[in-house]
Phi, psi and omega in degrees: 000122179290139178278129178252135175240103183247130183238132177237146177238136179255137182237128169260131169259114186256121178209139176198170185301128176081003181236133178291147177301139181221168182236130172251131180239144172237131184212169178280152181233040181138178181273169177292135179248127184243129171242187184297329187234352182224157172232129184222150171217123181285142182221165177226152172235139185216157179204143178281335186285148175271169179099176184259144182221146169264135178242122178243158183224141181226121176289132177264353174244149182274352177213160167272118192244139175288152183301323181279356177078005184278335185234133175233122181255123183299151179298336179294347178253006182245130183225157165244121181258125184266022182081351177245324184199161174281133177259120181283142181254135179234133184303127175059029180219140183280143170232142180286121176269312176227143175239126179063042182286123178282120184266239179075034176081008180265121180288140177240137187262141168216171186229131170267134184208156172252132183216152175061029180253334189101196181289125180269122179301147178301143179155185179248128185241139182235145173211121178279126181238139173255123178259142180233128179251133180234129176285120185295316184293323180271336178073020180233153179289131183242347179196145169222151177199157181259134180234133178268104176285128181232124175248122183254108185262111181284167177292131175227123180224146175204152174231147177238130183253154179293154180292324181273141177277158177291132184233131177243125178251121181254120179285165179300321180293316181293331184294342181259354183273144178274142176053037177266121180270126175237119184265165179293151181286324179235122182275119180300137177250114181267120178267135189235134170231129181202133177263016173220166175303141191225158174227130177257124180244166155243138179255132187247026181298331181259014180280137183239165177301140183214183178287123178074184179255129182257133181239160178222149171198173173255148181239001178184162180194164174298153181302331183277354176286117192275333179219145173207157181283113182253338176267143180294138178237135179290131178272122178230156181298148173073032180236161166237122184248125179283122179267320185198161176225150178205170181251158176278151355276142179247103187249098178057046172274167185223158171226127177266128187248136176246132171249143178217157181233145174234145177292143173296142179299130177081003181233191176213160182272135177285153176288150177138176177257128183230139179231162178206167186233133166232157183241130175277135182228132177245128182224166172292000000 
């Protein structure tokens, strides 16, 4: 997914009797920052005029909506933090963002954020906000303007592997049997986190010739995992084998993997300890 950096500037034209025209600007102060449970984007408000002003904000949309229309985040999960507290947003109703804000060309920071929603799918989200500026000394509204708040959520994916490696124990009796399947004693459980649709592979570029034929399949998964490999597939060097697929958001879901070995036809497995390497890969 290509990262898009789109910047919008909001301008208030402030004019009233006895006061020179001035400009209030609201702008972004960095890119969207995504953690496991929150999405945030730092912003600033600035003004050339001196004196104190109240700044209020009113959402003109009833949800924060993704550009593709697939995701709608309720306003109850969207906040503006004025560095002291979270300001709750109510559709078509003003909330005080700053009270008695000293202007005079000094930028003031606040943060737009999504909270208490869970994992936010990757994408671009928009919310139209109307800002209102009021001169504290005069007590009257001097400017309003509409600003398009945009949160750009990049792709974030991670996998966690078990501490123990998959282990297959072949008994002396089994080592002499033809087409005898011996599975691993402990099936590795791969934990997956992804804010976009995902595919889990194993990569066998570092796989080497070994005793017997090694196979892989999945034997279990979280309910939200939509596809998984259920038939055994032979592991050979230089391949990518799809283990499972799922949709966003994927929050700590799992796939259980089984490895098994079969004796080569007409041969037997030598005694000893043998290891091999496969690599787990998570992609969009």
